[in-house]
Jmol script that loads the backbone (N, CA, C; Angstrom):
load data "model"
ATOM      1  N   MET A   1       0.939  -1.037   0.193  1.00  0.00           N
ATOM      2  CA  MET A   1       0.242   0.000  -0.401  1.00  0.00           C
ATOM      3  C   MET A   1       1.112   1.500   0.120  1.00  0.00           C
ATOM      4  N   LYS A   2       0.610   2.112  -0.732  1.00  0.00           N
ATOM      5  CA  LYS A   2       1.508   3.477  -1.401  1.00  0.00           C
ATOM      6  C   LYS A   2       1.267   4.496   0.061  1.00  0.00           C
ATOM      7  N   PRO A   3       2.239   4.937   0.724  1.00  0.00           N
ATOM      8  CA  PRO A   3       1.954   5.906   1.848  1.00  0.00           C
ATOM      9  C   PRO A   3       1.415   7.118   0.806  1.00  0.00           C
ATOM     10  N   SER A   4       0.234   8.299   1.409  1.00  0.00           N
ATOM     11  CA  SER A   4      -0.437   9.513   1.680  1.00  0.00           C
ATOM     12  C   SER A   4       0.447  10.184   1.586  1.00  0.00           C
ATOM     13  N   ALA A   5      -0.237  11.051   0.779  1.00  0.00           N
ATOM     14  CA  ALA A   5       0.992  12.310   0.767  1.00  0.00           C
ATOM     15  C   ALA A   5       1.244  12.618   1.873  1.00  0.00           C
ATOM     16  N   ALA A   6      -0.039  13.170   2.760  1.00  0.00           N
ATOM     17  CA  ALA A   6       0.181  13.788   4.414  1.00  0.00           C
ATOM     18  C   ALA A   6       1.288  12.697   4.828  1.00  0.00           C
ATOM     19  N   GLU A   7       0.656  11.095   5.129  1.00  0.00           N
ATOM     20  CA  GLU A   7       1.692  10.630   5.558  1.00  0.00           C
ATOM     21  C   GLU A   7       3.307  10.805   5.305  1.00  0.00           C
ATOM     22  N   LEU A   8       3.564  11.273   3.899  1.00  0.00           N
ATOM     23  CA  LEU A   8       4.842  11.597   3.823  1.00  0.00           C
ATOM     24  C   LEU A   8       5.059  12.598   4.455  1.00  0.00           C
ATOM     25  N   LEU A   9       4.260  14.009   3.656  1.00  0.00           N
ATOM     26  CA  LEU A   9       4.664  14.913   4.373  1.00  0.00           C
ATOM     27  C   LEU A   9       5.336  14.552   6.366  1.00  0.00           C
ATOM     28  N   ASP A  10       4.063  14.079   7.060  1.00  0.00           N
ATOM     29  CA  ASP A  10       4.398  13.785   8.061  1.00  0.00           C
ATOM     30  C   ASP A  10       5.994  13.014   8.793  1.00  0.00           C
ATOM     31  N   ALA A  11       6.853  12.077   7.747  1.00  0.00           N
ATOM     32  CA  ALA A  11       8.044  11.590   7.742  1.00  0.00           C
ATOM     33  C   ALA A  11       8.393  12.676   7.209  1.00  0.00           C
ATOM     34  N   ILE A  12       8.407  13.496   6.545  1.00  0.00           N
ATOM     35  CA  ILE A  12       9.854  14.363   6.769  1.00  0.00           C
ATOM     36  C   ILE A  12      10.123  15.283   7.502  1.00  0.00           C
ATOM     37  N   ARG A  13       8.642  16.370   8.055  1.00  0.00           N
ATOM     38  CA  ARG A  13       8.894  16.861   9.252  1.00  0.00           C
ATOM     39  C   ARG A  13       9.539  15.929  10.296  1.00  0.00           C
ATOM     40  N   ALA A  14       9.766  15.024  10.485  1.00  0.00           N
ATOM     41  CA  ALA A  14      10.754  13.884  11.500  1.00  0.00           C
ATOM     42  C   ALA A  14      11.733  14.257  11.170  1.00  0.00           C
ATOM     43  N   LEU A  15      12.063  14.455  10.250  1.00  0.00           N
ATOM     44  CA  LEU A  15      13.373  13.944   9.637  1.00  0.00           C
ATOM     45  C   LEU A  15      14.500  15.537  10.464  1.00  0.00           C
ATOM     46  N   PRO A  16      15.369  15.324  11.049  1.00  0.00           N
ATOM     47  CA  PRO A  16      16.102  16.265  11.764  1.00  0.00           C
ATOM     48  C   PRO A  16      16.893  17.251  10.621  1.00  0.00           C
ATOM     49  N   LEU A  17      16.382  17.765   9.436  1.00  0.00           N
ATOM     50  CA  LEU A  17      16.610  18.903   9.125  1.00  0.00           C
ATOM     51  C   LEU A  17      16.230  20.296   9.025  1.00  0.00           C
ATOM     52  N   PRO A  18      17.372  21.174   8.638  1.00  0.00           N
ATOM     53  CA  PRO A  18      17.215  22.541   8.503  1.00  0.00           C
ATOM     54  C   PRO A  18      15.673  22.943   7.410  1.00  0.00           C
ATOM     55  N   GLN A  19      14.917  23.925   7.550  1.00  0.00           N
ATOM     56  CA  GLN A  19      14.171  23.786   6.876  1.00  0.00           C
ATOM     57  C   GLN A  19      14.630  24.207   5.777  1.00  0.00           C
ATOM     58  N   THR A  20      13.599  23.483   4.509  1.00  0.00           N
ATOM     59  CA  THR A  20      13.441  23.739   3.686  1.00  0.00           C
ATOM     60  C   THR A  20      12.700  23.676   2.367  1.00  0.00           C
ATOM     61  N   ARG A  21      13.011  24.758   1.877  1.00  0.00           N
ATOM     62  CA  ARG A  21      12.220  24.714   0.500  1.00  0.00           C
ATOM     63  C   ARG A  21      11.996  23.655  -0.795  1.00  0.00           C
ATOM     64  N   ILE A  22      10.916  23.339  -1.334  1.00  0.00           N
ATOM     65  CA  ILE A  22      10.861  23.246  -2.647  1.00  0.00           C
ATOM     66  C   ILE A  22      10.463  23.571  -3.457  1.00  0.00           C
ATOM     67  N   MET A  23      11.027  23.360  -4.774  1.00  0.00           N
ATOM     68  CA  MET A  23      10.680  24.669  -6.164  1.00  0.00           C
ATOM     69  C   MET A  23      10.365  23.398  -6.817  1.00  0.00           C
ATOM     70  N   GLU A  24       8.871  23.868  -7.630  1.00  0.00           N
ATOM     71  CA  GLU A  24       8.204  23.644  -8.921  1.00  0.00           C
ATOM     72  C   GLU A  24       9.500  24.090  -9.897  1.00  0.00           C
ATOM     73  N   VAL A  25       9.471  23.313 -10.678  1.00  0.00           N
ATOM     74  CA  VAL A  25      10.237  23.167 -11.783  1.00  0.00           C
ATOM     75  C   VAL A  25       9.542  23.735 -13.036  1.00  0.00           C
ATOM     76  N   CYS A  26       8.881  23.247 -13.509  1.00  0.00           N
ATOM     77  CA  CYS A  26       7.992  23.114 -14.626  1.00  0.00           C
ATOM     78  C   CYS A  26       6.609  22.609 -14.331  1.00  0.00           C
ATOM     79  N   GLY A  27       5.353  22.976 -15.669  1.00  0.00           N
ATOM     80  CA  GLY A  27       4.207  23.009 -15.360  1.00  0.00           C
ATOM     81  C   GLY A  27       3.687  21.843 -15.203  1.00  0.00           C
ATOM     82  N   THR A  28       4.639  20.563 -15.881  1.00  0.00           N
ATOM     83  CA  THR A  28       4.056  19.108 -15.336  1.00  0.00           C
ATOM     84  C   THR A  28       4.318  18.992 -13.732  1.00  0.00           C
ATOM     85  N   HIS A  29       5.577  19.773 -12.992  1.00  0.00           N
ATOM     86  CA  HIS A  29       5.204  19.511 -11.433  1.00  0.00           C
ATOM     87  C   HIS A  29       4.131  20.034 -11.056  1.00  0.00           C
ATOM     88  N   THR A  30       3.779  21.119 -11.264  1.00  0.00           N
ATOM     89  CA  THR A  30       2.758  22.025 -11.162  1.00  0.00           C
ATOM     90  C   THR A  30       1.378  21.218 -10.882  1.00  0.00           C
ATOM     91  N   MET A  31       1.321  20.771 -11.812  1.00  0.00           N
ATOM     92  CA  MET A  31       0.337  19.815 -11.979  1.00  0.00           C
ATOM     93  C   MET A  31      -0.059  18.672 -11.565  1.00  0.00           C
ATOM     94  N   ALA A  32       0.752  18.118 -10.840  1.00  0.00           N
ATOM     95  CA  ALA A  32       1.128  17.160 -10.172  1.00  0.00           C
ATOM     96  C   ALA A  32       1.137  17.471  -8.879  1.00  0.00           C
ATOM     97  N   ILE A  33       1.670  18.176  -8.432  1.00  0.00           N
ATOM     98  CA  ILE A  33       1.715  18.916  -7.089  1.00  0.00           C
ATOM     99  C   ILE A  33      -0.271  19.109  -6.390  1.00  0.00           C
ATOM    100  N   ALA A  34      -1.065  19.782  -7.715  1.00  0.00           N
ATOM    101  CA  ALA A  34      -1.837  20.274  -7.130  1.00  0.00           C
ATOM    102  C   ALA A  34      -3.192  18.523  -7.408  1.00  0.00           C
ATOM    103  N   GLU A  35      -3.144  17.876  -8.278  1.00  0.00           N
ATOM    104  CA  GLU A  35      -3.604  16.718  -8.393  1.00  0.00           C
ATOM    105  C   GLU A  35      -3.541  15.937  -7.237  1.00  0.00           C
ATOM    106  N   ALA A  36      -1.902  15.886  -6.980  1.00  0.00           N
ATOM    107  CA  ALA A  36      -2.023  14.870  -5.653  1.00  0.00           C
ATOM    108  C   ALA A  36      -2.431  15.115  -4.348  1.00  0.00           C
ATOM    109  N   GLY A  37      -2.356  16.341  -4.343  1.00  0.00           N
ATOM    110  CA  GLY A  37      -2.347  17.011  -3.346  1.00  0.00           C
ATOM    111  C   GLY A  37      -2.327  17.773  -2.511  1.00  0.00           C
ATOM    112  N   ILE A  38      -0.935  18.404  -2.513  1.00  0.00           N
ATOM    113  CA  ILE A  38       0.434  18.182  -2.240  1.00  0.00           C
ATOM    114  C   ILE A  38       0.487  20.261  -1.921  1.00  0.00           C
ATOM    115  N   ARG A  39      -0.254  20.822  -2.537  1.00  0.00           N
ATOM    116  CA  ARG A  39      -0.096  22.076  -2.037  1.00  0.00           C
ATOM    117  C   ARG A  39      -0.742  22.806  -0.697  1.00  0.00           C
ATOM    118  N   SER A  40      -2.037  21.863  -1.186  1.00  0.00           N
ATOM    119  CA  SER A  40      -2.374  21.774   0.706  1.00  0.00           C
ATOM    120  C   SER A  40      -1.942  20.999   2.202  1.00  0.00           C
ATOM    121  N   LEU A  41      -1.371  21.005   1.561  1.00  0.00           N
ATOM    122  CA  LEU A  41      -0.085  20.449   2.864  1.00  0.00           C
ATOM    123  C   LEU A  41       0.857  20.861   3.133  1.00  0.00           C
ATOM    124  N   LEU A  42       1.725  21.956   1.904  1.00  0.00           N
ATOM    125  CA  LEU A  42       2.690  22.988   2.362  1.00  0.00           C
ATOM    126  C   LEU A  42       2.658  24.232   3.016  1.00  0.00           C
ATOM    127  N   SER A  43       2.897  24.795   3.028  1.00  0.00           N
ATOM    128  CA  SER A  43       2.894  26.285   3.796  1.00  0.00           C
ATOM    129  C   SER A  43       2.707  26.958   2.710  1.00  0.00           C
TER     130      SER A  43
END
end "model"
wireframe off; spacefill off
backbone 0.3
color backbone group
């Protein structure tokens, strides 16, 4: 079973990392982020 986007985001937030930025590079990334509901999970 694949983890949900929310589960992946929780796992990423639990990592001991400095603040990280995710950048969209092209329109295909924008579409994939929107379709997966990831945008609503990010600040």
